[in-house]
N, C-alpha and C positions, 0 to 999 in steps of 0.2 A: 640097475645101471652101474657100470663101473666108474671108478673115480676119473679115469681119462675121458670117458664119454661125457661125464657130468661137466668136466672142465671145458671140453670142446663146445658143449651146448651153451654153457655160460658165456664162453667167448664169443660165439656167433650171436648170442642175444645182445651182448654189449656192443658188438660191432653194429648190429642193426639199429640199436638205440642211438649210436653216434651218427650214423648215416641219416636217420630220421631227424635228429636234432640239427645237423648241418642243413639238411634240405628245408626244415622248418625255418631256419634263420634266413635262408635265401628267399623263400616265398614270403616270409614275414615282412620283407621290405616292400613287396609289391601289393600283397592282399589288402592292407588298409587303404591303398590308393586306387583300388579297382574302380570306384566310382568316378574318379578322374579320367581313368583310361576309357570308360564307357562314354563319358561326356565328350572326349576327344573323338572317339569312334562314331558317335552319332553326328557330331558336327561334320566329320569327314564324309561319312556316307550320305549326308544330306546336301552339302553345299560345294564340294569340289566339282570341277567341270564334268566329271563323269558320274556325279551323284544323282540322288533322286530328285532334287530340286536345286540345280546349279545356281549359285549366287556368288558372284566375284567379290562382293564386298565382305560377306560373312565367311567366305572361305579363307580370308586372311587370318582367321583365328587358328587355322590348322597348323601351319608351321611353327609359330611361337610356342604352342602348347606342347608339341612333341619334342621340340629342341630345348626349351628351357623349363617349363613348368613340370612336366612329368619326371625327367631326371632329377630335378631339385627336390621334388616330393620324395622320391625314392632315397636320395641321399640324406634328406632330413629324417625320414623314418628310420633308416639304418643306424643314423647316429643316435637317435632317441632310444633305440633298442640297447645300445651300448652304455649311454651315459645320460640318459634323461634329456630334459630340454636343452641343457648346455651342449650335450653331444649332438643333438638335432641341428642346433644353430650352426655349429662349427662344420658339421657334415654338409649342410646346405651351402655354406661359403666355399668349402673345398670343392664340392661338386661343380660349382660355377667355373672352376679352373679347367676341368675336363670338358665341360660343355663348350666354353669359349675356344679352347684349344683344338677343337675338332670340327669336321663338317658333316657329321652323322649324329643321329640321336644317341646320346652316351648313356644308355641304361646300364651296360656292363660296368662302365667306368664308375657311375654313381654307386653301384652295389659294392664297388671296392673301396673307393676313397671315402664315401660317407662314414661307414663303420670304422674304418682305419683312423680318420681324423678324430673321431669321438674317443677311440681308444687311446690315442696319444694325449688328448686332453684329460682324460680319466687318470692316466698315469701321472700327469703333471699335478693334478689336483691332489692326488694321493700323497705325492712327495712333498707338498707344502702344508699338508693338513696339520693343524695345530701350531704352525709356525708363523702365522700372520698376526701382527699386532692389532689389538682391538681398534676398530674404527676404520681400518684399511681393507676390510674384506671385499667390499663392493669394488673398490678401485683395482685390487689385485685380480679379482674374478673377471671383471670386464676387460681389462688390458691383456691378461694372459690369453683369454679366448680370442681377442682380437689379433694379437701379435702372432699366436700359433696358427690361427685361421689364415692369415695373410701369407705366412711362410708356406703353409700347406697348399694354399690356393695356387701360389706361384709354381710350386713343385708339380702339382697336378697339371697346370697348364703347359708347362715346358716338357715334362717327361712322361707322366702317367697317361695323359690324354692321347698323345701320338702313339704310345705303345699300345694302349687299348684299341685305338682305331685300327692298327694293323691286325691285331687279333680279331677284332669284330669283322673286318673284311675277309679275313681268312675263313672264319666260320661261315659267314654268308656265302662265300664262294663254295665251300664244302657242301653246304646245303644245296646250293644251286646245281652242283655237279651231280649230287644224289638224284635230284629231280630230273635233270637231263638224262641221266642214265637209267631212269625208271626204277631206282632202288630205294626211293623214300619210304615206300610201304614197309620195308624191312625194319625200319625204326620201331614199329609197333611190336616186334618180337621182344624188345627190351622195355618199351614203355608199358605194355599191359601187365607184366608181372610186377614192375615197379609200382604201379598204382595199387595192386592188391597188398603191398607192404606199406600202404599209407604214405607213399612218396608222390602222390598225385599232384599236390600243390607245389612241391618242390620241382618236379619235372615241368609242369606247365608254366608256372609263374617265375621259377628261379632260372630255368634253362631256355625253354622255347620261346616264351613271350618276348624277351629282350630282342632275340634275333629276328622274330616275326614282325615286331614293331618297326625295325629298321626296313625291312622289306615293304611293309605296308606304307611307310612314308614315301617310298619311291615308286611303287606300282599301284598303290591304292587298296591292296588286299594281300593276305598271305595264307598259304595253306597250313603253316605251322600252328596257327591258332587252333586247328581242329584235330591235331594228332592225338593229343591226350584228352581233350574235352568232348570228343564225339560220344553222344549218348547212346548210339546204336548198339555197340557190344553189350553194354549193361542191360539195355532193354531186352536184347535177345536171350540173355541168361535168365532174367526174371520170367520171361514168357515161357522158356523151356521148363522151369520149375512149375509154372502155372498149369501147363498142359500135360506134362508127363512126370512131374515130381510126385512126392508122397509126404504125407503127414503135415506137420506145422509149417514146413517150408513151402508147401504148395498152397496152403491157406493164406499165408502172409504175402506171397508173391505178387498178386494183383495190386495190393495197396502200395507195395514197395515200388512197382513198376510206374505208378502214377506219380509218386514223390520223385523218383529218379528222372523220369523223362521230362516232366513238366516243371518239377521243382528244381532240378539240376543238382540234387544231392547224390553224387556218384558213390559216396561211401556206404550207402545203404545196400548196394548189392555185393560188396566185398565179402561180408560173412557167408553168403550163399556159395561163393567160390571156395572159401576156406573150409566149408563143410565137405566139399568134394574137390580136392585140388586138381583133379584131372580136367576140370572145367576151365583151367587157365588156357588149355589148347583151344577152347572155343573162343574166348575173347581175343586170343592172338589171331586166330583165323578171321574173325570179324573185323578186328582192328586193321589188319593188313588189307582186307578187301575194301573196307571204307576208305583208307587212304589212297589205295590204287584208283578207286572210283573217282575220289576228289581230284587226283592228278590227271586222270584221263579227261575229265570235263573241265579242267582249269578252275576248279572251285577255290574259294578263299573268303576269309572274313576280314573286315577292316580294323577290328580291335578284339581283345580277348573276350570271349563269351563267358562271363562269370556271374552266376554259376553256370555250369555246363548244361543248361536247359535248352530244349527246342525253341522256346520263346526267345532266349538270348541269341540263338543261331539266327533267328528271323530278324532280330533287331540289329545285328552286326553284319547282315548280309549286304554286299554292294548291289547297286542297280543291275538287274539282269542276272544276278548270281543265286537266286533262290532255288531253281530246279537243279543245278549241279549239287548244291548242298543237301537238298532233300534226297537226291538219288544216292549219294554216299552214305547218308544216315540209314536209309532204307535197306540198301544192300548189305551193310555191316550188320544190321539187325537180323536179316534173313540168314545169312551165313552163320552168325553166332547161335541163333536159335536151332538151325539144322544140326550143327555139330554138338551143341549142348544137349539137345534132345536125345541124340544118338547116344552120347556118353551116359546120360541118365538112365536111358533104357537098358543099356548093357551093364550097368552097376549090378553086381550080384544081389539077389533077392535077400540072401541071408545077411548081407551087410545092412540092408535097409531094415530088416526085421530086428536085427541086434540094436540099431540105432533107436528104433521105435520102443523096444523093450527098455532100453536105458532111459529114454525120455519118460516113459510111463513110471518106471521105478523112481525116477528123480521127483516126479510130481507127487507120488504117494509119500515119499520120504519128506517132501516139503510140507505136506499136509499134516503128517503125524508128528514130525519133530517139533520141538519149541521154535518159536520164531527166531530167537536170538542164536540158537545153534545153527540154524540154516543160514542165517546171515553171516555168521562167522566163517562157515564153509565157503560161501561165496566170496567174501572179501579177502580172506587170507591175512587180514591184519587185525589189529586190536580194535574191538568194537567201542564206538562212542556211545555212552549212555543216551537213551532217547531224550531225556530231559536237557541235555547239553547240545543237542543237534539244532543249530540255528540257521546254518547255510549249507546247501548241497550244490556242488558244482559238477556240471557235465563238461567234460573236456575232450577235444579232438585236436587234430593237427592245426587247423586253421581257426577253429572256434566258431565257424559260421555255418557248418554243414550238418553232419550227423549229430553233433552235440547239441545244436539248437533244436532239432527235432525231438531228441531224447528228453531234453529239458521241458519242452512243451507237453509231452506226454505225461511225464511224472508230475508236472505242475498241475495238471488237470486232475490227476488221481489224488494229489494231496488236497486240492480244493474239495473234491467230493467227499473225502474222509475228514474234512474240517481240521486239517493239520496246518498249523501256522508255522511254515518253514520256508525260507527263501530258497528258490531254485533258480540258478542261473547257469549260463554256458560261456565258456572261455577257451581260448587257445591253451595248450598245455604249458606254454611259456609264460602265461599270464594268470596261472591259478592264484587266486588271492590268498594271502596268508591266514585269513580268518575262515577258510573253508574247513568244515567239520567232516564232510564226506565228499569224496571225489569219485565220480563215475566215469570210466573210460572203456573203450574197447580193449579186449585182453591184450592185443598186440602193442598197445600204447601205455599199459599200466606201469611198466618199468620206468619209462620217462616221467610219468606223472608222480610216482613215488620219489624220484630224485628231486623233483621240483617242490613237492609238498610232503616231506617225510613224516610230519606230525599228524596228518589227517588220516582218516580211515579210507581205504581204497577198495572200490567194488569193480570187478571186471565183468563186462558183459560181452555177448557175441552179436546181439542184434538190437540196435537202437530202436527199431520199430516196435518189436514185440518181445519183450524179455520178462521172464518170470521173476527176475530180481526186483523189478519195480514193485510188484504186489507184495513180495517178502518185506521190502523196506517200508511200505505203507503200513503193513500189518505190525511191524516192529514198532514204528513211531506212533501208532495209535494209542 
């Protein structure tokens, strides 16, 4: 590889890491509060006049929750990400400014002013660090937070709120125009490739959900909740591997399909596409078909389905909306399966044989080589002596999907081997400083290294069934 080519590759990799980090920051304000969104969604689906069991008294919860509670939670979480609890408090205070200053659910405003207010306070705290006389710390801390919070809340109320309201209405009008023109399915041409780059949470919770929640507050449902979270395309890919795939991918596909469709962990099918990038055409076709079907039958959900499981779809379905939802999921699955199976069938036999030979050679190498040497090859970083490994951290974008599954599998293997090591899962931005080994998908390893440069890093391709698990167990025995 030439120097120029190497520089271009490094540059593109750095850009991808930056995009993922920004996307992770956006979704990080929403993901911890998904339980609150689901609670609001269930109350909405049950008690509004068109709900499953209409109740005028209990329906009074719907408005205040989406107008005040959810934006303030987002603002608090965004502030906490920047400057801890102090940042969270001032983020919540400032968010109230944009909430009161508008007549629409101010999710976008909260995602802007919450982190910004915390950043301002963080800069102020840093400027006075070491300059406060002993005994006056609490007084200065409380009043600085209060004064700055009051100023920013007024600014948010008078300036930011109205400006964001204009932007929010413009975005909502744009989405509605796409729906009216029948062009909304084309959004999946961008969404599906973005998901494979592990931007799924950023797309869903950072971009689509704020707009969708505004729509749902007015109409009782929104199709935007289903653009990224539709489990149909992923299920179609896994079924294609199951029926016409070869080797280890075919053997692992059934279990992955169950985890994906019922457990809602979409990251599990991403490696299957990365193994054969042409399959991105299959998920695009399925995603477009699913969204077109949703549009055709006026389907929608009342709140974000998180995780993207068929069970979450059922729970978030409005009254009378179950059939349109199932129709869209089924059609997207069928189309993805058909296109994916065709692409897998037309893959050159020599390519698959070469892959099989490489996999076989790798297995023999792992069996014959010393465990430490094999682990060194996998991790690409300095090995931590087995006696010093106390904590292993699985990390993914959100810290709740594929990393949780991988941690569970490795934890079981460690227990069977009687190895006393802590195995946990976290988001990449929250990797603990005492992590000895960090395990991530290979596309996320660069971000993990930046967050935990002192730890040993192991890159894997399949959280469900990875040979690196057995290598690590053998090494630590």
